[in-house]
N, C-alpha and C positions, 0 to 999 in steps of 0.2 A: 340869563340872556343867552340866547339861543344859538348853538350852533350854527356857523356860514353853511349850506348845504353845498354840496361837490355836484359841479354842471357836468351835465352830462354826457359829454365829451370827457371828463377824466374822469368818471365811472366806468366807459368803455373800457377805455383805456387802459384803467387797473384788472378789469376784468378779463379784455384780452390777454394783458401779462402773467394773472392767474395761470388760464388755461393753457397757456405754451408754456408754462413752469410745468405745471401737469402732465403735459402732451410727451416731455421731456422726458419725466420722470416716469410716465408709463414707458416711453421706449426702451429706457434702461431697464427697467423690468425683463418687458419682455425680452431685452437680449437678451441678458443673463438668464433667463428662463430658458431660452434656445440654445447657449451656451454650456447651460448645465445638462439637458437632453443631450445634446451633441457629444457629451463627454462620458453620458452613460453609456449609449449607444457605440462608441470607439470603443470603449473598455470591454464592452458584452461583444463587439464583434471580434475583437482580439481576442477573447476567451473561446468565444464558438470556433475559431478558425484552429486555435492550441490544440481544442477538446479534438476536433474533428481531422486533422491533423495526424495525431494520436490515434485516433479510433483507427482511421483507415490505413495508418503504418501497422498498428498490430493485433486488427481483426484475424490475417492469416496467421496468426499463430497459437490461436483456439482452433485449428483445424491440422490434422495431419495427417500426411501422405503415407498409403499402404499399398502393401504389390502384393497380390495374389499369387500363391506356389502352390504345387500339389504336392508334401513333403511324404514321403515316405519310413511312416515311427519304424525302422527296422529292430524289430527283437532281437537280435544277435547280437547287434553294438548298442541297444540300450540296457536290455534287459535279458543278458544271457542265461541265467540260470531261471529267470522265471518267477522267482521269488517277488518280485513288483515291491522291494525295498526302497525306502526316499532317498537313502542313502547313495545304493547305488544306481538309481536312476537321476539325482541329481550328478553324478558325475560320469553322463554319459558326453559325446563327441557332437553336441547338436551344432557346434558351427561347423562341423561337416556335412551334417544331416540337411542344412540349407545350402552349403555348396554342392553337393550332388543335384538337389533340386531346380535350383537356378541351372544347373548344366544337362540338367535334363528339359527344362523349357530350351533352352536355346543349344543343340545340337551341332550345331554346326561351329558354335566355338572351339578351337580344340588348340589355338598358338597360348602358350603361360601365360604372355603379356596380357590377352586378351581376356583370357581367364580373374588374371586381377582384378580389372577395367569391372570384368564382369559381378565379381566379387562385393564391389566396393558400392553398388546398387542398393545395397540394404544394409541398415545400422548395426554397429558393433554390437548392437546390443539387442539384436534382434534375438541370437541364440538365446538371452535370459529367458524372453517372452517365452519362447518354445517349452524349455526348460520348464519355467513355471505352470505352462496350462499341462503338460504333464506331470508335473508333482500332482497337480491339481484334478488330472482326470487321468487314473494309470489306464486304465481300460484301452486310452487311446492307444497306447504300443502292441505293434502290429500291425495297425491301417496303414492306409493313405489318406490323407485330411489334405484340403485344400484351405489352406490358413491365412489372415492377410497380415503380411509382417511387415514393418516401421521400415520405411526406405531412408537413403541416407540423405543428409541437411539437404546437400545442392540435388538431389532428385527433386526433395519435395519443394525447393526455391523453383525448381526447372519446370515443376507442375503447376505450383501456384503463381508463379510469374512467369507467363509468356513472352512477356513485352522486354523482359530482360534481352539488352545486349551480349552481352558476356556471359557464360556459364565457366565451373569450372570441372566441365565435362567433355569426353572426348565427341569425333561422330560418333564412335561406334555406338559408345552409351546412350547417345540420344536415339539415335536408329533403333535400339534394342527399345529404350523408353515410349517410343510412338510405337512400336508392334503392342506393346500391352498396354497403353490407352487406345487404342484401337479394337482390342478384343476386351476392353472392359475387366483388365485384370489390374487397374492402377485407380485406385477413386482413394477420396477425402474423406476422413473419418474425424469426430469431435475429438480435441486433443486429451483427455483423459489423463493422460501425463505429466501434463503442464500443472493440474492441480495436485498428483499424486507421489509425485518422484522430489528426490534434492537437486543439488545443482548439479552437472556435468560437464565436463571438457566436450562431450557432442554436443550441438545444438538442439536435435532430435529426441534427445533425450532428460536435457535440463526441464525440472518443475520450480515452483517456487513452496511446493509443502517445506520445507526445511526453514526458509526465510520468513514464511509465515506463523511459524511453531515458534521461531526465537521473536520475533515481534509479540506476540502473545504473551509469551512468557515475560519477559519485560515491560509489557503493556500490565501486564497481572502484575509486578510487582512494585512499580510503578504509582498504579492507583490504591493498591493496597498500604503503601505509606504516604504518600502526599494527601491523599484523600481525608484520612485522619489528624495528621499532622496541619494542613492546611486548617482545616474548618477549627480544632480547637484553637491554634492560634490568631486565627479571624476573630473568635469569640473572645480569647482575652486583650485583644490588642483594642475589641472596640466596645465590649461592655467594662470588663474587670480591671485594666490597666489604669493606672493612674497617669493625667496628664503633668509631663516633668520631660526632662530635657531627655532622660533616656529614654523613655516609651518616643516623645520626636525621633530622635538618634534612630531608631530600630527602624520607624518607618520610614526615615529616607531612607538608611541601608535597603529595603526591602524594596521600594521601589526602583531605587538603579540594582537590584539585582537582576530586575527584569528586564531591562533593557541591556546586561550586557551579553555578549554575543555567546553562542552555543557552546564555540570550541573552547572559551573558557570552562566551562562545565567539565569538557573534555580532559582537559590537561587536570583540572582539578582532583578529578576520579581516576585517572593514569598515578598520578603523586599520590591520594591516598589510601583507594581500597585495591589498589597494585601492588606497588610500591613500597608500601608502608605496611597494610595489612595483607598482605601475599593472597589475595584474591586469584581465580584463575582468570587469564586475560579469555577474550572471546565469549566470554560468562554469559547468560541473561541475566543473571544475578547484577551482575557488576554493569549493565548496561540499564539496569530496573534504578541502582541505584544514583547511575548520573542523569538519567533523565527523572528520578527525582527532585534532585538540587536542583533542574532547571527549570521544572513545572512549580514548585512550590509557591516561587513567589508572586506569579500567576494566580493561584490559587489561593494563595493570602489575600491579593487585593481583591480579587472575587468576592471571596466572602463575607468579606469588611464591605463593600460595597452591595450587597444583600441585607445586611442585618440594617445598613443604614438606611433600606429603602422601607424599613416597617416602620411605621409611626408611631410617634413617642406615646400614642394614647394608651395602646396597647399596652404598652409597661406601667403606663400612670396606673390605668384599670388595674391590673394584677397585682402590684404593688398594692392598690391601694385599697384590696379586698385582703390582704394579711397574706399575700404569697412573699416568700425570701426573693432576693435578688437571682439566686440560684433557679429556682423553681422559676421566675418570671423567665429568664434565658431562657432555661429548654424545655421548658410545657408552651410556651406562648409565642415566644420571639422566635426561636431557632424553629420550631415546622414552619414559620409564615418564611422563612428566609432560606429553606432550603430546595427551593427548586431554582433560586437563582444562584445557589451553591453548587448545586447539580450541573447546572448549565457549564455555569466556570468550567467544572470539572473537569465534562466530557469534551470541553474546547484545549482546556490544556491537554486531555489526553490526545486529543486530535493534533494537536499539536507536537506532542513527543513523538507519536507513530511515524511522523513526517520526519524526524532528524539525522541528519543522517555524520554531522561534522562533530558532535562528541563520542559517538559510537566509534568511528574509526580510529580517536585517539586510544582507545583502549581495548583492541585489536580485533572488531568485529568485522575487520574487513576481510578473514582469511578465509582462505576455499575451502567449505566447507562442504563435505558430499553427503553425509550422514543427517537422518532430522535427529534434532535432540530430543532426549528422552526425559530432561530435568534442567531443573534452572541453574547447573552447576556443569551442564555438557558444554561442548562448542559448540558456536551457534552463529549464525548473522543476520539480519534483519532485513526486511524488502525493502526500504532505502538501500540499503546498502546493497544487497542485491542489484539491483537496478543500475546502481554504479560502476560496480563489473562488469557487469553485461554490457552498459554499455562503451566500457573501454575494450572490449575483447573481439578482437580482427575479424571473425568470422561475419557474413553479411546474415546469416541466419539467425545469429542473437538481436539483430537490430529489431525485429519481431516481436521479440522474444522481451526486450526490452518497454517497448510500447505496452506490447501489451500486462508485464508487470506494473506500469502507468496507470494503466486502466485499472488492474485491480487496485493498487494504493489508492489513487483516487474515488472510488465506488465505497473503500472501507471510510474515509475522510466524509465524503457526502454523506454516509449513512449516520455516522455523531454526528453532524452537525443538524442533521435532519431531525436524531433524536433528540439535542439538546431544543433544539425548535419545539418540539413537542412536551418536552417536559415544559418550557414556561409560558406555553398557551392552557397546557392542561393543570398545573397548579397554579398555577398565579395566579394573587388577587388581587383584587381592583378595590381602591379605596377613592 
């Protein structure tokens, strides 16, 4: 018995209803795509604004203002005996030579109060720079040399930011600086001291070398401990551990540790490594141990995910030709999973490089001037150095803070690019 045919009117109504439903679905899809695109563009816009604001503020820190002075390196004051002994040369009155050069450059300054203001135009570290020049070239003694001397931080701000409304410079000091500028005796040079010096109370002398060295030592300790331990733990849990309640308990705790706030690891390091084991405070070794505890769960999880991504057919083929379980894992599975493990390791190291809270708990917030020479020397790290500079009252440290953030971001971007490169170069397509 044949089915009754639907009338053309009913078929048309059904077709129109289906088309209307499809159109509503398409509109929702288009709306969702637009919202997703708008969210991505908004996030990129905020990120670009943040980077641009930091770059604009920190760009000036990569340049340093210097003043040209004609300095008479009087042999009678520097080396009266004429022996050119480095010990004798190092003990000369270099601040006095710079003050004399300033008085010769501005002979009209005679009052004691104005002389004190005149001497403040140059950095307190300029005498050390002059001393190092003489020690490097003793033949300069007895001659007159035109030298570029580092200016004070207030002079640096005045020269680099003429639009500022307030300066900590008197009218007389600004008049002297305008005279120097008009005669080409004040210029900006690339600030090599920012990369060659440690921290300092004077903004024009402060650098990031000590913090970079401390970060390097701490990351080396973290990498040397977390990489082998993380890979070994991931291999055992994924390939050899029996499936029972104990391994489930361990897996749950590893996942929970990955979500624990980093400051908790700092408290653990303070209690165990410093209070119980008696390790030195502010040492990169202790910082590396704390960062190892923090990054180890992340590395284990990434390592297990990389091992799971290897197809089971690789294991079955190796076992089928007579390889042992150990040979299968280390000769076939691990080489294929290693790119993913290295990617997770680099991302974990990037996370550790940007951490501040756990290192504050173990004393790496101390003011460290000297560059650490070993892993047991007192040191700080770059994020903590940024924190210290951001809390300084001098406005010149704002530029230093932004410049240090740019350096830290550059390291983080390079580490993430390295992770992406390793992934694409060694990853196998199945």
